[in-house]
N, C-alpha and C positions, 0 to 999 in steps of 0.2 A: 239339721237341714238336708244333709245328704240322704238320710234315711227316708225323709218325707219325699224327696225327689225320686228315689228309687221306687217307693210305693206308688207314687202318682204315675210314673212311667209304665209300671207293670199294668195298672188299670187301663191306661190309654192303649197299651200294646194289645191287650186281650179284647178290648172293644173293637179295635181296628181289625184284628185277626179274624173276626167273624165274617168279614167280607174280603179282606186283602191277604196277600201272601205275607210270610214272616219277614221277608226283606223289606217290603213296602211298609209294613206295620212298624218295624223297628226304625226305619228312616224317618217316618212321620212322627213317631213318639220322640225320637231324638231331637227333631226340629222344634217340637213344642215343649220339650223339656229344657232345651238350651235357650239362649237369649239372643236378641238382635241388637247389634251395636248401632245400626242405623236408627232403629226405633229409640234407643237410648239417646242418641244425638237429637232426634226430633223432640223427645220429652224434655231434654235440657233446654232446647231452644224455646219450647213453649213456656217453661218456667221463667226463662229470662225475659220473654215478652211480657209475662204477667208480673214481673219483678218479684218473684217468689224465691227466696234463698234456698239453697240445698248444699249438702256437704260434698266437698271435693273427693272424699273417700268413696263415694258411690261409683266412681270409675273403677276402682279396685274391686268393688262388689260385683259389678258387671263382668269384669274379666274373669273372676273366680267362678262365676256361674256358667261359663260357656262350655267348658270341656267335659265335666262329669256326665252330662246327658249323652254325649257322643259315645263315651265308654259303655254306659249302661245299654244304650240302644244296640250297639254291636253285640254285646253279650246276649241280649235277648234274641237276636237273629241266630246266633250260634246255638243257643239252647233249644230253640223251637223251630228252626228252619231245616233246610235240607242237610246242613252240615252238623246237625245236633249231636251226632255220634263222634265227631272228631274232637281232638284236644283243642282247648282254647289257648291261643297264643297271646297270653296276657301282656307280655312285654311289647309285642308289636302293636296291639290295640292301644295301650296307654301311651306309648311313644308317639303314635300317629295322632292321637287326640290332642296331645299337648304341643305338637310340633307342626301342625298345619299352619299355613301362612297367616291367616287372620288372627289366630290365637297368639302366635309369636309376635306379631305386630302390636297387639294389645298389651301383652306382658312387657315387651320391649319399651313401649311408650311409658309404662309405669316407672321403669328404671330410669329412663331419660328424664321424666318429670322429677324424680328424686335428686338427680344430679344437677339439672339445669336450674338457673335462677330466673327471676322475672325479666331481667335485661336480655338474657339469651333467648327466652321465649318470645319476646317482642321481635327479635331478629327474624324469626321464621313465621310470624303471624300472617303475612300475605299468603303463604302456602297452606298453613293449617286452618285458617279461618275464611279468608276472602274467596278462595276458589273452590271451597269444599262443596258447595251446592251444585256447581257445574259438574264436578267429577261424579257426584252422587247421581245426578240426572242421567249421565252417560252410562253409569253402571246399571241403574234400574232399567234403562232402555235395552241394554244387552241381555239382562235377565228376562225381560219381556219377550225378546226374540226367541230365546231358548224355550220358554213356556209355550209360545205360539206353535212351535214345531211339534211339541209333544202334548198338545192340549187334548187330543182324543183320549188319552189315558185318564185324564181328569173327568171328562164328560161321560166316560164309560160307567163310572160309579155314581154319577148323578147326585141326588140329595144326601146320600150317606156321608160322603167326604165333605160336602158343603156345610152340612149341619155340624159335623165334627169340628171343622175349621172355625166356625163361629162360636159354638157353645163352649168348647173346652177353654179357650183363652179367657172368655168372660167369667166363667166359674172360677178359674184359677186366679185371675186378677182381682176379682171381688173378694175372694177369701183372704188374700194377702192384704188387700186394701183395708179390710176390717182388722185383721190380726196385727197389722203393723203399728196400730196405736199402742200396743203393749211393748213395742220395741223402742219407739221414739215418738215424741210429740211433734217433731218437725214435719210440717205438711209437705215440704219439698222432698224430703227423703222418703216419706211414705208414698208419695206420688210415684217416685222413680222405682221403688220396690214393687209397687203394684204393676207398673208398666213392664218391668223386667219379667215379672212372674207370668204376665199374660202374653209376653212376646214370643215370637217363633223365629228361629234362625234360618236365614236364607243366604248366608255367606259361609260361615264355618261348617255347618252341617253338610250342605251340598258338596263342598270341597272334600270333606272327610269321606262322605259316602261314595264318591266316585271311585275311591280306592278300596275302602273297607267293605262296601256293599254294592258292587257294580250291577247286581241284579235288581236293585231298588230303582224304580222308575222316577226320574226327576220331573216327569210330567205330572206327578201326583204331589210330592211334598213341596216343590217350589211354588206352584200356583196356590196351594193351600196356605202357605206361610206368607207369600208376597201378595198375590192377587186378592185374597179374601181378608186375611188377618190385617195386613198393613193398611189397607184402605178402609176397613170398617171397624174392627174391634178396638184398634188404638184410639179412634175418636170416641168410642163409647167409654173407654177407660178414662180418657181425659175428662169427660163430662162427669163421670161417676165420682172420682176422687176429689174433684175441685168443687163439686156442688152437693 
């Protein structure tokens, strides 16, 4: 799985590098190689509305898929960017990838889930379930404000970044949607695997790239992942895997 991820990120990186800098190419490749926790929640909500069962272990799958792409993306920047001649600080890269806030919260939630029982989970249900959509709306609004301020960077590259943001997730998601039949017959798990493979990170990756790659322009990788992917390709994947 990690070998496939690395190969796919290299392909994405060199496609992007034809038009963009190494920093921007690495950040975008990392975003599309990582996964979106919000998209995962949307997929789970969709399955619940359709009354389609899925495995609880898919939360762990999502958590484990988030950090490796960040590490590989930063490595690509260092290998082919302005700092290609400098030594790679592996310890710092790996530490940052696994200790940024969103990843720590996801991994921490897994530990809490192992410790807590059903009764304890019910005690915090109003916080974890009932007000989630409100917090999500506020968060997406804040991201939209960031994108609006830097949108000129996105429009500068026009159709190139737009087509990349649409085509890459569809290809990746459709491949996994097909191959997942050899891993599990459960349609719910197959659906989530396809959505995760097609998703793009706009929480963990931007947080990591602000420190690891300050030269990468958030006006590119955030609107590509959030403005195009989340609004369009997720709906296409929903239709593909269930029909």
